[in-house]
N, C-alpha and C positions, 0 to 999 in steps of 0.2 A: 684167699683164692675165691674167685667168683663162683657163685652157686649156679649160674647159668652161662654157658659158653655160646658165643655167636660167631660163626665162621662162614665166610662166603667164598665160594670157588666159582668163577664165571658168574652165571645167573642163579646158582643154587645156594641157598642158605641152609646151614645145619644148626639147629638150636638144641643144645644138650643140657638136660637137667643134671647138675654136677654136685650131687650129694650122695655119692655111692655108699658111704659109711652109714647113711641114714635111709638106705633103700630109695634114695632120690625122693624122699618125702618133701612136701611143699610147706616150708615155713614162711613167715611173713616176708623175709628178705627175698626168698626165691619167688614167691608170688609176684612181688613187684618187679623183680628182674625179668620174669617171663612176660609181664605186661609190656615192659620197655622193649624187650626183644621182638615181640610180635608187632608192636607199633612201628618199630624201626623197619621190619620187613614189609609191612603194609605200605609204608610211605616211601620206600626206596624204589625208584623206577628201574634200577639196575638189577633188582632181585625179582625173579619170576616164580620160583618154586621154593618151598621150605620143607625140610625134614625135621621132625621132632623125635628125639630119642633120649635115652638115659645113659649116664656114665656107668661103666663097668658091665658085668655080665649078669648080675643078680636081679636087677630091677629096671624096668622102664620108669615106673614111679609107683610107690605104694599109696599115693594120695596125700591128702592134707596131713600135716604133722600133728598127731594127736597130743603131743606134749607142748606144742608151741602155737600153731595156727588155730586149732580148734578152741583151746581155752581163751585165746584173744577174741575170737569171733563170738563166743558165748558169754563173754564177761558181763554183758549188759542184760543177760537173761533173755526171756521170750520177747515176743513182739514181732511186728511185721518187718520183713526184710525190705531193703531198698531195691526196687526192680531195676533201677538205673545203675547200680553198682556193678562193676565188672566182675565176672565170675572167676573161679579158681584158675590161675594162670592166664587170665585175660580172655582166652579164646572160648571158654565155656559159656559165656554170656556177655553180650553188650559190645563186643569188639568184632565188627564185620570186616572180614577179609575175603575178597573174592578170588585172590590168587590161590592156586592149588597148594594143599598142605598134605604131607605124607607122614604118618606115624610109623617109625621103625621100632617095633616093640620087642625089647630084649628082657626076658625074665618076667618078674611079677608086674602085672598091670592091674592095679586094684583101686577101688573107690575113686578118688579124684584123679588117679592116674588113668583109669579106664575112661573117665569122663573127658579128660583131655584128648585121649586117643579117639573117642567118638566124635569130638569136635573137628578132627582132621577128616580129609576127604577120602584118603586111601590108607589102608592099614596092612602092613607087612609084619609078620611075627616070626620070631625064632622058635625052633622046636621046643625050647625049654620055657616058653612063655606060659603064664597062667593069667586068668582073667576073672574078675569078680567085683561086684558092688557089695561091699561088706559092711556098710554103715549100720544097718539095723541090728547087727550083732552088738553094737555099742550104744543102742538106744537113740541113735540119730538116723537120719535118712539121707539118701543122695540129694545133694543140694546144688550141684554144678552141672545140671542137665541130664543126669543119669536116668531119671524116671521118664524123660521126654525123648532122648536120643536113642536109648537102647531099644525101646519098642519100635522105633523106626528102622532099626538096623537088623533086628532078628525077629522071628515070630513072637507074637504076644505071649504065648504060653512060656516060651523060653525066657523072655525078658522078666516076666513075673516070677518065674522060678529063681532066677539069679538075684532079683531084687529082694524078694520076700524071705528066701532061705539064707541069703548071704553066702551061699556056697560058691566055690570057685570051679572053673572049667579049664581044661588044658587047651593047648593050641589046636590039636586035631578037632576037638569039639567046636572050638571057635570058628574054624574053617567050615565045618559042616553046617553050622547054624548061620553062616554069612556074616559073622562079626568081623572077620578079617578077610582080606582079598587073597593072601598067599602066606604059606608057611615054608620057611627055609632053614637049613642048619645055621646055627649062630654065626659061624665065620662068614656066611654069605649074606647076612642081614643088611649091613650097610652098603656093600657093593650092589645088592639088588635094589635097595632104596634109591641109591644114586643113579642106577640105570633107569629106573622108572622116572626119576626127576629129570634126567637128561631127555628122555622121550617126551615128557611134557614140555620141555624147553624148545623142542623141535616143532611143536604145534603152534598154531597162531595164538599168541598169548592173550590177546583181547577176546578172541573167540572162546578160549578155554575159560576165561573169567566170566564171560557173559553166559556161557552154558552152565557153569556152576551156579551162578546167581539165579538163572531160570529154574534149575532143578530145586534148589533149596527154598527159594521164595514161593515156588509153585506148590510145594508140599502143603502149605498152610492156607491155600485158597481153592475155591471150586475150579474144576477143569476149565470152564469157560474163561475165567479170569487168568488162569495159568497160560492158556493158549494166547491170550492177548498180550501177556507179559513176554512170552516167547517171541511173538511177532514184533513187538516193540524193540526188544534187544537185538533181534536178527536184523531189523531195518537199520538200526544204529550202526551195526558193524559194516554195512555196505558202503558207508562213507569213509572208511578208514584206508590208510595206505596199505596195511597188511592184506586187506580184502582184495586189493588190486594185485598185490605181489603174489598171493597164493595161486590163483588161477593162471597167472602169467607163468609162474615157475612150472606148473603142471604142463602147460602147453609147450614150454621149452625143454621139458624133460630134465629139469635141474632141481637142486635143493633150494627151497625158498629161503629168503633172507628177511626174516621178520624183525620189526623194530618196535613193536608195541605202540604203533601210531596209526 
């Protein structure tokens, strides 16, 4: 049985980490399967939005498999990491995807699981979800973006508390701190994620991707350079078919028919 499921309905792709008996931990096989799934989504013009979730009700993902992936990664001992190597599950480092990605977080979202959720653009959690970067408990540290993305998602004091103490927080606290966008009962998690994905599909796809790129790339540059990037991407959109269709549909009081062109 595949450790990662890839399903597409219309323009929405659902990627499911499928190791429920192992709390959807990421072993080497799952890591590669996630890279393949995300690359497939990135390169498929028919896919506009992705939802990442975990199989079962207990866990979104408990992170890297401490019995399999971590020993393999540490087999050669210390030394500098390869900055060009793709991060855990692909999306945590080195794999740029400007299409929108939603994390539908069911149950435990820990360590590399939280790092994958942080690499998504929108996060919806079930009421039973828990969150934590637990690596220092085992004398390692977050290495798939946790020390960089968490302080960009929540206040610095909260990020440091979670990273340094390795303590977990519940869904309500995650919502209060801004770590997630919405909390819903578990039976409503996937329907809510699909509704959000459908909403994104109804927006101009090229505009959504350009806006995401402007936001994320702009975070790492001075405001002046970010404004230049925004202007460049905005100007590029004006020459697209969708940019003609959007205002035309508005004037004609009808739903636009976007084609990502």
